[in-house]
PLY file of the C-alpha trace (Angstrom):
ply
format ascii 1.0
element vertex 475
property float x
property float y
property float z
element edge 474
property int vertex1
property int vertex2
end_header
-0.20 -0.23 -0.04
0.94 3.45 0.18
2.73 5.44 2.28
0.93 8.09 3.93
1.74 11.50 6.01
-1.30 13.48 7.67
-1.06 16.16 9.73
-2.20 16.41 13.52
-2.72 12.63 14.07
-2.45 11.50 17.61
-3.67 8.58 19.79
-2.76 6.62 23.06
-2.04 3.17 23.59
-1.66 1.11 26.93
-0.08 -1.74 24.86
3.36 -3.27 27.06
6.21 -4.82 24.55
8.14 -4.27 21.73
5.05 -5.74 19.15
2.13 -4.13 17.29
0.44 -1.48 19.28
-3.84 -1.02 19.75
-4.50 2.27 19.83
-7.26 2.80 22.25
-7.59 6.66 23.10
-7.87 9.75 21.32
-6.16 13.26 21.90
-8.28 16.30 21.92
-7.68 18.66 18.71
-6.32 15.60 16.42
-7.36 13.50 14.17
-6.96 9.65 14.50
-5.21 7.15 12.74
-7.82 6.33 10.58
-6.71 9.42 8.58
-3.71 7.09 7.43
-5.83 4.53 5.53
-6.11 0.75 6.09
-3.30 -0.73 5.03
-0.78 2.38 4.53
2.21 2.56 6.19
3.12 6.44 8.49
6.01 7.37 9.86
5.23 7.29 14.00
6.76 8.27 17.15
6.27 6.72 20.40
6.54 8.41 23.90
6.42 6.75 26.81
7.54 8.87 30.23
10.85 9.45 29.01
11.40 6.53 26.46
10.66 7.29 23.12
10.70 5.62 19.25
10.96 7.07 15.70
9.96 4.60 13.34
8.00 3.31 10.52
4.83 1.38 10.90
1.34 -0.07 9.17
-2.05 0.87 10.39
-4.84 -1.57 10.14
-8.57 -0.71 10.69
-9.53 -3.97 12.23
-8.35 -3.73 15.44
-7.11 -0.07 15.19
-3.39 -1.06 15.19
-0.01 0.19 13.94
2.66 -1.98 13.47
6.23 -0.89 14.54
7.85 -2.41 10.98
11.25 -0.38 11.51
12.97 1.71 13.90
15.03 4.91 12.69
15.93 6.38 16.02
14.95 5.53 19.87
16.15 6.26 23.53
17.46 2.84 23.65
20.16 3.41 21.47
20.57 3.25 17.78
17.62 1.12 15.80
16.49 -0.59 19.43
12.61 -0.35 19.75
11.84 0.82 23.67
9.83 -1.46 25.64
6.63 -0.10 26.46
5.57 0.49 30.38
1.77 -0.77 29.45
0.73 2.83 30.86
-0.53 5.25 28.26
1.80 6.09 25.90
1.68 8.80 23.17
1.35 7.69 18.88
1.85 10.19 16.94
2.54 10.76 13.02
5.53 12.61 12.38
8.64 13.19 9.97
11.50 11.86 10.83
15.04 13.87 10.21
16.49 10.25 8.83
13.92 10.35 5.72
14.04 14.39 5.76
16.46 15.68 2.83
17.62 19.60 3.43
18.19 21.42 0.26
20.37 24.20 0.85
19.45 27.55 -0.22
21.87 29.58 -1.68
22.11 33.85 -2.22
21.13 33.99 -5.75
23.14 36.17 -8.42
21.58 38.69 -10.34
21.36 36.98 -13.41
22.06 33.40 -12.37
19.80 30.33 -13.41
18.72 27.81 -10.35
19.52 24.46 -10.69
19.16 21.14 -8.76
21.92 18.45 -7.93
19.72 16.13 -6.35
21.34 16.96 -3.15
21.21 20.77 -3.11
20.27 23.92 -4.83
23.13 25.18 -6.79
23.02 28.75 -9.08
24.85 28.81 -12.23
27.30 31.93 -13.44
26.22 34.68 -14.87
25.95 35.06 -18.79
25.92 37.97 -20.73
23.07 39.64 -22.99
22.04 37.77 -25.88
23.41 34.44 -24.75
21.64 31.55 -24.42
21.44 28.57 -21.61
23.05 25.07 -22.42
22.75 21.78 -20.12
25.46 20.81 -18.55
24.02 17.46 -18.12
24.54 16.40 -14.54
26.46 19.63 -13.80
25.80 22.92 -13.82
24.47 24.50 -16.98
26.23 27.18 -18.94
26.32 29.80 -21.00
27.17 30.35 -24.79
27.10 33.01 -27.49
24.79 30.71 -29.28
26.10 32.48 -32.51
25.54 30.59 -35.97
28.05 32.87 -37.74
32.07 34.60 -36.49
32.48 37.79 -37.99
36.22 39.42 -38.16
37.07 42.29 -39.48
40.42 43.43 -41.29
42.20 47.09 -41.76
44.31 45.85 -44.62
48.20 47.12 -45.48
49.14 48.18 -48.89
49.93 44.90 -50.65
47.92 42.77 -48.45
46.75 39.46 -49.63
46.68 37.09 -47.18
44.57 36.71 -44.00
44.72 34.59 -40.87
40.83 33.46 -39.63
39.57 30.09 -38.30
36.94 28.66 -40.40
35.62 25.62 -41.79
36.11 25.01 -45.87
33.29 25.83 -48.05
31.35 27.71 -45.02
33.62 31.35 -45.35
31.99 34.05 -47.11
34.36 37.09 -47.68
33.76 40.91 -48.41
36.22 43.43 -49.59
35.35 47.17 -48.67
31.77 45.68 -48.25
30.79 43.79 -51.24
31.09 40.14 -51.09
33.57 38.29 -53.08
32.85 35.48 -55.59
35.04 32.19 -54.25
36.79 32.41 -57.79
38.39 35.98 -55.96
39.48 34.60 -52.94
41.44 31.41 -51.72
39.91 29.27 -48.70
41.21 25.84 -48.58
43.12 25.55 -45.22
40.81 26.28 -42.55
43.10 29.10 -41.45
44.18 31.22 -43.96
42.55 33.66 -46.81
44.29 34.64 -49.46
42.88 37.35 -51.75
43.58 37.00 -55.81
44.16 40.65 -55.70
46.57 42.82 -53.47
44.90 45.50 -50.80
45.21 49.13 -50.90
46.43 50.70 -47.51
43.61 51.06 -45.67
41.35 48.42 -47.35
38.53 46.73 -45.29
38.23 43.12 -45.68
35.47 40.85 -43.42
35.16 37.32 -43.28
31.98 35.44 -42.15
32.78 31.65 -40.70
29.51 30.03 -40.70
28.97 27.56 -37.76
27.68 23.91 -38.49
25.19 22.39 -36.61
24.23 18.95 -36.45
21.66 16.67 -35.30
22.74 13.13 -33.99
20.24 10.28 -32.91
17.65 12.59 -32.38
13.89 13.71 -33.70
13.76 17.03 -34.72
10.69 19.05 -33.82
8.50 20.90 -36.10
9.63 24.01 -36.36
7.19 26.70 -37.50
3.77 24.90 -36.19
2.99 22.95 -39.45
6.37 22.26 -41.40
9.89 22.59 -40.93
12.24 24.14 -43.22
15.73 23.45 -43.91
17.39 26.15 -45.77
19.41 29.41 -45.74
23.33 29.77 -46.68
24.44 26.50 -45.78
21.45 23.74 -46.09
20.23 25.54 -49.04
23.04 25.20 -51.67
24.35 21.35 -50.49
23.12 18.16 -50.42
20.72 17.15 -46.95
21.14 13.06 -46.65
19.78 11.15 -44.89
20.73 7.47 -43.67
18.08 5.17 -42.81
13.96 5.24 -43.46
12.53 8.43 -43.43
8.28 8.58 -42.77
6.34 10.98 -44.61
2.77 12.10 -43.45
1.21 13.63 -46.32
2.02 15.05 -49.86
5.77 15.87 -51.02
6.52 18.65 -53.68
9.82 18.68 -55.19
10.96 21.01 -58.15
12.94 18.45 -59.53
14.26 14.82 -59.21
17.66 13.46 -59.90
16.34 10.66 -62.10
19.88 8.65 -61.79
19.53 8.58 -57.89
15.66 7.92 -57.99
14.31 4.51 -58.45
11.28 4.25 -60.76
8.86 1.86 -61.91
10.67 -0.59 -64.09
8.98 -3.69 -65.77
10.05 -7.32 -67.17
7.96 -9.27 -70.10
8.81 -12.82 -70.32
7.60 -14.03 -73.44
9.04 -17.35 -73.03
10.58 -19.57 -70.71
9.93 -23.56 -68.70
10.29 -23.39 -64.79
12.66 -20.48 -65.22
13.92 -18.10 -62.58
12.64 -14.65 -62.34
15.18 -12.07 -59.76
13.55 -9.72 -57.68
15.37 -6.64 -58.31
17.39 -4.87 -55.54
14.89 -2.50 -53.31
11.86 -3.73 -54.86
8.68 -3.20 -52.21
6.42 -4.85 -54.34
5.59 -6.85 -57.39
2.67 -6.65 -59.83
2.37 -9.75 -62.25
0.15 -10.30 -65.35
-0.20 -14.04 -66.64
-1.58 -14.96 -69.55
-2.56 -18.62 -70.45
-2.00 -19.99 -74.21
-4.41 -20.22 -76.87
-5.85 -23.40 -78.10
-5.11 -24.76 -81.96
-7.96 -24.67 -84.13
-9.42 -27.62 -86.11
-8.75 -28.65 -89.60
-11.28 -28.68 -92.47
-12.15 -30.97 -95.18
-12.69 -34.72 -96.00
-10.66 -37.65 -94.09
-8.10 -37.40 -92.07
-8.71 -34.38 -89.98
-7.43 -33.61 -86.81
-8.62 -31.65 -83.80
-6.09 -28.86 -82.39
-4.51 -29.17 -79.44
-4.99 -27.35 -75.86
-2.83 -24.35 -75.07
-0.28 -24.64 -72.46
-0.49 -23.23 -69.17
1.56 -20.09 -67.93
2.34 -20.10 -64.37
4.24 -17.86 -61.57
5.15 -19.30 -58.40
2.18 -21.53 -57.76
-0.19 -19.45 -59.20
-1.25 -20.65 -62.94
-3.74 -19.27 -65.85
-4.98 -22.37 -67.70
-4.73 -22.58 -71.73
-7.97 -22.44 -74.06
-8.39 -25.94 -75.24
-8.03 -26.52 -78.85
-11.12 -26.65 -81.61
-12.69 -30.69 -81.51
-13.36 -32.64 -84.75
-16.82 -32.71 -85.75
-19.14 -32.49 -88.69
-20.12 -29.34 -88.00
-16.59 -28.09 -86.21
-16.43 -27.78 -82.69
-15.15 -24.64 -81.15
-12.77 -24.14 -78.37
-13.45 -23.32 -75.56
-11.95 -20.33 -73.21
-9.06 -20.94 -70.47
-10.52 -21.20 -67.18
-10.11 -22.43 -63.44
-6.73 -21.70 -63.05
-5.04 -23.05 -59.33
-3.63 -20.36 -56.98
-4.61 -17.60 -55.24
-4.53 -14.44 -57.81
-6.15 -10.73 -57.50
-8.07 -10.92 -60.68
-8.58 -13.56 -62.97
-10.89 -13.60 -66.32
-11.70 -16.49 -68.23
-10.70 -16.71 -71.98
-12.97 -16.52 -74.90
-14.21 -19.33 -76.80
-13.49 -19.88 -80.75
-16.59 -19.49 -82.91
-17.52 -22.22 -85.31
-17.13 -22.41 -88.85
-17.90 -18.86 -90.10
-19.96 -18.75 -93.62
-20.77 -20.32 -96.64
-20.34 -18.72 -99.61
-21.58 -19.72 -102.73
-20.07 -19.19 -105.79
-22.30 -19.92 -109.07
-20.66 -23.27 -108.77
-19.47 -24.01 -105.73
-19.87 -23.41 -102.17
-16.85 -21.63 -100.58
-16.70 -22.53 -96.59
-14.98 -20.03 -93.85
-13.33 -21.98 -90.94
-14.26 -20.44 -87.19
-12.42 -17.56 -85.50
-9.97 -18.23 -82.75
-10.72 -16.83 -79.54
-9.47 -13.21 -77.76
-8.50 -10.13 -79.24
-5.27 -12.03 -80.66
-7.15 -15.12 -81.78
-6.58 -16.32 -85.62
-9.54 -16.64 -88.62
-10.72 -18.78 -90.67
-10.29 -18.29 -94.03
-12.14 -19.81 -96.83
-10.02 -21.87 -99.56
-6.90 -21.84 -96.81
-4.78 -22.63 -93.90
-6.95 -21.03 -90.74
-4.75 -17.54 -89.30
-2.58 -18.77 -86.28
-3.21 -16.78 -82.65
-0.57 -13.93 -82.52
2.04 -14.77 -80.57
2.13 -13.97 -76.80
-1.41 -12.77 -77.20
-2.71 -16.17 -75.92
-5.61 -16.48 -78.53
-6.76 -19.13 -80.39
-6.33 -20.75 -83.84
-8.05 -19.98 -86.60
-10.16 -22.91 -87.93
-9.74 -24.69 -91.54
-11.50 -24.54 -94.23
-12.93 -26.60 -97.47
-11.37 -25.64 -100.57
-14.63 -25.45 -102.58
-17.70 -28.15 -102.43
-20.62 -28.58 -104.99
-24.07 -29.57 -103.65
-23.80 -32.92 -103.94
-20.62 -32.82 -101.86
-21.20 -30.48 -99.47
-22.22 -33.23 -96.61
-19.32 -34.84 -97.09
-17.02 -32.63 -95.36
-16.35 -30.83 -91.80
-15.03 -27.26 -91.20
-12.64 -26.10 -88.18
-14.05 -24.46 -85.47
-11.58 -21.32 -83.77
-9.39 -22.38 -80.82
-9.85 -21.14 -77.17
-8.19 -18.11 -76.00
-6.37 -18.41 -72.43
-6.75 -17.34 -69.26
-5.78 -14.28 -67.76
-5.05 -13.30 -64.18
-3.07 -10.59 -62.41
-1.17 -11.19 -58.67
0.34 -8.81 -56.70
3.13 -9.53 -54.45
4.25 -7.09 -51.24
7.79 -7.68 -49.76
8.41 -10.10 -52.58
10.99 -12.94 -52.23
14.40 -13.17 -54.04
13.73 -15.45 -56.41
10.21 -17.07 -58.05
9.98 -20.00 -60.96
7.53 -19.12 -64.12
6.60 -20.80 -67.14
5.14 -19.19 -70.30
2.82 -21.74 -71.73
2.93 -22.96 -75.55
0.39 -22.08 -78.17
-2.01 -25.26 -79.30
-1.14 -27.01 -82.24
-3.08 -26.77 -85.46
-5.26 -29.23 -86.44
-4.53 -30.98 -89.41
-7.09 -30.81 -92.99
-8.61 -33.72 -94.15
-9.08 -34.02 -97.99
-10.13 -31.29 -99.61
-9.37 -28.95 -97.18
-7.16 -26.93 -94.98
-5.44 -27.25 -91.64
-6.39 -24.53 -88.53
-3.94 -22.37 -87.28
-1.99 -22.78 -83.94
-2.77 -20.89 -80.50
-0.77 -17.66 -79.80
1.44 -18.31 -77.00
1.00 -16.84 -73.64
3.04 -14.17 -71.91
4.39 -12.80 -68.10
4.52 -9.34 -67.53
6.18 -8.15 -63.93
5.78 -4.55 -63.06
8.31 -3.91 -60.07
8.09 -0.92 -57.81
10.50 0.59 -55.22
0 1
1 2
2 3
3 4
4 5
5 6
6 7
7 8
8 9
9 10
10 11
11 12
12 13
13 14
14 15
15 16
16 17
17 18
18 19
19 20
20 21
21 22
22 23
23 24
24 25
25 26
26 27
27 28
28 29
29 30
30 31
31 32
32 33
33 34
34 35
35 36
36 37
37 38
38 39
39 40
40 41
41 42
42 43
43 44
44 45
45 46
46 47
47 48
48 49
49 50
50 51
51 52
52 53
53 54
54 55
55 56
56 57
57 58
58 59
59 60
60 61
61 62
62 63
63 64
64 65
65 66
66 67
67 68
68 69
69 70
70 71
71 72
72 73
73 74
74 75
75 76
76 77
77 78
78 79
79 80
80 81
81 82
82 83
83 84
84 85
85 86
86 87
87 88
88 89
89 90
90 91
91 92
92 93
93 94
94 95
95 96
96 97
97 98
98 99
99 100
100 101
101 102
102 103
103 104
104 105
105 106
106 107
107 108
108 109
109 110
110 111
111 112
112 113
113 114
114 115
115 116
116 117
117 118
118 119
119 120
120 121
121 122
122 123
123 124
124 125
125 126
126 127
127 128
128 129
129 130
130 131
131 132
132 133
133 134
134 135
135 136
136 137
137 138
138 139
139 140
140 141
141 142
142 143
143 144
144 145
145 146
146 147
147 148
148 149
149 150
150 151
151 152
152 153
153 154
154 155
155 156
156 157
157 158
158 159
159 160
160 161
161 162
162 163
163 164
164 165
165 166
166 167
167 168
168 169
169 170
170 171
171 172
172 173
173 174
174 175
175 176
176 177
177 178
178 179
179 180
180 181
181 182
182 183
183 184
184 185
185 186
186 187
187 188
188 189
189 190
190 191
191 192
192 193
193 194
194 195
195 196
196 197
197 198
198 199
199 200
200 201
201 202
202 203
203 204
204 205
205 206
206 207
207 208
208 209
209 210
210 211
211 212
212 213
213 214
214 215
215 216
216 217
217 218
218 219
219 220
220 221
221 222
222 223
223 224
224 225
225 226
226 227
227 228
228 229
229 230
230 231
231 232
232 233
233 234
234 235
235 236
236 237
237 238
238 239
239 240
240 241
241 242
242 243
243 244
244 245
245 246
246 247
247 248
248 249
249 250
250 251
251 252
252 253
253 254
254 255
255 256
256 257
257 258
258 259
259 260
260 261
261 262
262 263
263 264
264 265
265 266
266 267
267 268
268 269
269 270
270 271
271 272
272 273
273 274
274 275
275 276
276 277
277 278
278 279
279 280
280 281
281 282
282 283
283 284
284 285
285 286
286 287
287 288
288 289
289 290
290 291
291 292
292 293
293 294
294 295
295 296
296 297
297 298
298 299
299 300
300 301
301 302
302 303
303 304
304 305
305 306
306 307
307 308
308 309
309 310
310 311
311 312
312 313
313 314
314 315
315 316
316 317
317 318
318 319
319 320
320 321
321 322
322 323
323 324
324 325
325 326
326 327
327 328
328 329
329 330
330 331
331 332
332 333
333 334
334 335
335 336
336 337
337 338
338 339
339 340
340 341
341 342
342 343
343 344
344 345
345 346
346 347
347 348
348 349
349 350
350 351
351 352
352 353
353 354
354 355
355 356
356 357
357 358
358 359
359 360
360 361
361 362
362 363
363 364
364 365
365 366
366 367
367 368
368 369
369 370
370 371
371 372
372 373
373 374
374 375
375 376
376 377
377 378
378 379
379 380
380 381
381 382
382 383
383 384
384 385
385 386
386 387
387 388
388 389
389 390
390 391
391 392
392 393
393 394
394 395
395 396
396 397
397 398
398 399
399 400
400 401
401 402
402 403
403 404
404 405
405 406
406 407
407 408
408 409
409 410
410 411
411 412
412 413
413 414
414 415
415 416
416 417
417 418
418 419
419 420
420 421
421 422
422 423
423 424
424 425
425 426
426 427
427 428
428 429
429 430
430 431
431 432
432 433
433 434
434 435
435 436
436 437
437 438
438 439
439 440
440 441
441 442
442 443
443 444
444 445
445 446
446 447
447 448
448 449
449 450
450 451
451 452
452 453
453 454
454 455
455 456
456 457
457 458
458 459
459 460
460 461
461 462
462 463
463 464
464 465
465 466
466 467
467 468
468 469
469 470
470 471
471 472
472 473
473 474
């Protein structure tokens, strides 16, 4: 519990011996020990005739008792408890001399600053007008001029060019008869001497301003104006402001220009092929956004006997996330188009199923024969089916399906004996975002599905377009 000291607390006891006392009697004009509070400790004094004891004890409301925990001084000598007689003993709250800390009270000096030493009060030395007070750590504070520059004036002799002054190289301004000199008009490379390029006349006034350098190490910089901190002026404004470590900024940053040679910007890598290949994350990249496209299925061939279906497009993958390829168009009498890729495995931020290819597009009567066009492959990069020609392949790395094969020409009587190729399906598309990416990942770019072969009197389909992987890197 707490240590409590209260004013004018006194009671009496008739307890005998050296143990806990029972507070039984009251004293006119004083509070009882209930003011201390149950379970709290307090400083006490016992007075039994000529015997006395000063110590610290614990007050207990139940039974109204006060324990004698520690004795600081007594008439028995040292920290020995006195033996109470059993007569009336006064018990009251006190503040022991052994506990009290007395601070000295020095005579204040006009212009001095009072400070604490831990055991006493001190007064600093007297400063002069315009000085600032600097902490002395555990010692006395001291006064400082607090200047950001030191100005020195010289009256030159005839022909004088050299002047002795202390400065930091790169932080010195030189004035000649009130006019500031450019750095090409003097040499200041030693830190102790300035040499003018032109000799002075007798009585010329040369002035130097040596700027102080202020540094901040392992501390926080507070807000300087109430809303912002401005870093500028004669020294910082014309030099590089370098920060080692992380800088946390809340709000917007406005700059007049960026140094593109040192500013890391967004980069991109495009992978047009690769099987179980390795992607290496560039240094300092914080996030990568991956776009994956599965390959397109092949178009089916057209014609009579000997037709084959197009094959499925290959899957594209980044790490364990997969975009399925489109299916190849299947051989039938009417030409079955391939389906768009869908249902790839792995968790992606976004998925989009591929478009299906189309059935054979149209029949054109040429006055003597029918000209039949194959189906179109799915997707923006899908190949078209042509009349009396092979189907067009899907655009490389578009994931588009291949066009269907056609029949050269068919009479009215033979038309029903031919089959016409459908277009292959488009590959699936997905997007994936990875924050704090790993050093490497494995990727595969799917290959386009093979074209189906044309049969008797017909033409082959077009192959599917291959997939692609695009990785955008953010620093």
